N, C-alpha and C positions, 0 to 999 in steps of 0.2 A: 401525434409525437415522432418528428424526424429526428434521429442522431446521427452525426457523424464521426467519422474517426481518423484524425491525421496520426499514424503508426497504426501497426496492426501487431504487435510483440505480445509479448506475457502478458503484461498487466492490462493492455486493452482487450486480451481473448479474456481475459479473467469478468471485466467490467460486462464485455456482452455477453459471458455465460449467465454470470449473475442475473442480468437482466430480464435475457429468455427465459431462465428457467422460472422468474419471478410473473414473467409476464405483464411487465412492465410496459414491454413495446414487442412489437412483431419482427422478425426476420426481416422483411422487407420494410421496414421500415427503420433501419440499419444500412450507413455506407460508411466505407473505410477505405481509406488510401494508404498505401505504404510504398515508398522506392524500390523494396526487396519483393519482384513478385512472387517469389516462393511463399512469403509470409500471408500477400494479402489472397493467393489462391490456397493457403492452409484454411485462413478463416473464413474465405467463402467457403468452404465444403466441408467444414466441420459446422459454421452456423447458419449457412444458407442465408450469408448477408450482400448484399449489394457491395461490388468495389468498382473502385475507379483507377483509371492511368493518369488521373492528374488532380492535385488538390482541389482545382477550382470545383470541382464537380462535388467535392464534398464540403466544401465551406458554403457555398452556396445553397440556398432554402431550407435548412435546418435550425430546429429548432436551440439543440446543445451540440455545441463541438464541441468534442476531447483531444487535448492536446497532449497525445499519450507516445512523445518521442523524449530520447535524453535531452537533458539541458543544453550538453555542448549542438545539439543539432537547432538549438530554438531560435538562434542568432540567423539563420537562413532563412525560416520560415515563418518567424512572427511578421518582419515586414512587409512578406507577398502575403500572406492571409490579410494582414491590416486594411488594403485597398481594397477587399473585396467581399468583405463580411459583413453583413446587416449590421444594425444597430440594437436590434430585439434578440441577437442570437446570442445566446448566455455559452461563453468559451470556459471549459474546463480544463485547468494545467494540472498533471500531476506530475509535473519536471522539479526535485528537489532542487533546493537553494534559490529557485527563481523567486523574487517576491511580486507580490501585485505590482508594483511600481514600475518594478523590470519588466513586467510584461505589457504594462500603459504603453511604456517609452517607448519599446522595440515594435510593440502594433503601430504607435505612431497616432493613438487612437485616448482619448479621455471618456470617450460617451460611452464606451463598451462596456458589458456586462460581463466580468469576471469573476470566477470561483477557481481559488487555489488549494489542492490537495495533495495528500501523503498517504496510499495506501501501501499495502506491503505484500509481500508474497502469497500469504498464506488466503488470500481473495482466489488464488488457484484453487483453493477445496470448498470458498465460499465463508473463510473463517478470518475473513480480514479484518483491520483496523486500521479508518483511516479517517486523519484531522482535516478536517476543512474550515476555510473562511473566504470571505468574499471582499470588492470593492463596494463602494457606495451605490452604485449605481443596481445592486441586484435585490431585488425586492422580497421579503420574505416568503412571499408564496412561489416563488421563482427558486430558493434557497431550500424550500420545502419537497420540490421535487428532485432537485441535484439531490439533496439527502436521502430520497427514496431508492433514488439510480444506486446510491456507493452504499446506503445500506441491502441491496440486496446480494451483496457475497461479502458480508459481514459485517459488523459494528461501523459507522460513521457519526463522528462527534464533532461539532462546532465549536471552534476557539478562537482565540485573537491571532491575530499574524506571529505577535512576538512570539508563540510558542510555535510555532510550525516548525521551526528547528530541531526543538524539543522532542514535537513528534519524531521528526526525522530518528532521533538518536534513541528513544526506546518503544519506536515502534518499527517504522523503515526499515530500518537498517537491522533491527533486535533479531530477527530471526536468523540471521549468519551467527548470533552468538548462541541462539539457542542450539542448532545444528551440530555447533562447536562442542558445547557442553554433552548434548547426544553422543557424539562421538565418541568423547574422550572417554565417556561411562561405560560406550561399549567395548571400547579398546580393554578397558581395566577386566569386563566381565571376559573377553576373549582372552585375556591373560591368565585370567582363572580357570579357561576351559570350557567357555561357552560357545559353540556355533555363533560368528558375525549373525547371519540373520535374525536367528533369535533374540542374540542380544538387542539387535535396531528393533524390534518388537516391544523388550521389557521394557528399553530406555524410552521409547517412543510413546508409549503408553503411560507409563510414570508423568511423563512430564505434560500431558493430554487433559490426564484426571487430576494431578495436582492443579492446574490451572482452572479446569471447570470448580473443583472444590472453592477455591479461593472466590471464584465471580458468582458462586452460587451462594453459597453459606455468607457472604459478605466480612468473613472473619479477618482480623489483622494477619500478614503473612506471616509474622512472629509466633501468634497464636498456633497456627497452622503448623507451624514448626516443631513447636513444645509439644503438641499432640504426638509427634512420632518420635520425641526423644526421652525414651527411657530411663530413667537413673542405672547410670554404671551399663549402661545400653548400647548395641552397636551402633544406632544413630550419631549418639553424642561424641562417641569417639571419631566418627568420619567427619561429624561438625565441627569436634576441635582443628583435626587436619586441616579443615579448607579456611577457618580460622587463620592459621600458623602459616598456609601460605599466601594470603591478603586476598582469598577470595572474593569478597563484598568491595575492599578498593580496587580491586583489579578492574571491577566492572565498572564501578563510578568511571575511574581514569578512561576507560573505553568508551562509555556513553558520552561521556566531557568530550573527546577528543573527536568523536561523532557531530557533535552538537557544531561545536568549533569549527570544526571542515563543511559543515551544510553553511555555515555564516558567511563562510568566505568562498563557496562557490561564485 
């Protein structure tokens, strides 16, 4: 299986790294292009993949083509590759907010196999979560191949396209919210006298462990919260303050704003 990448930034690197680690492809079966020679050289050195000086060399003769460029770059890329891509190639776009219909229109083709997905940055440590949808030209067998690749660096979940903007709000963009939460807790620890590096370790591990506990037990998050809140204890006092500060409402408002932005990209 030959796989090509247009764009060799952080997310492309995460995908390539996951595929190679899981043995889905060999390094010499991956070819990539990036307008930044530095990014291309970095990917070639790190993963020993092939790189090209022009998009045409990547687009032709690959089974799966990843469009790993930012949404604002797509208008320049899509018309160019639409003229030369093979009908049987599966195109996988990771651009936020760009619908399957948008991709078809700007590629200038209705006969192409298009998969739209939204990964997130924890993919860099093989703990990503990716929402995936496709157009009618992608068969179940082909989708299975794509899901296997996307699952190599975390979880991959097939959703309807109507849910993709929600995926952006609660998965694609949410690591930023989590990092802000960790940073704020660490700031509080530093204020109380703990060294910052130690504070980051405690806070990050608490988030990691809590998420794992939720996923592995299947318990409702409210139930898990109640398990920590002893009567008249320290935790319920902190929960009270968070509620007074509008903690939940703030998160809901932030996610809604992110979803709305994604819908209007």
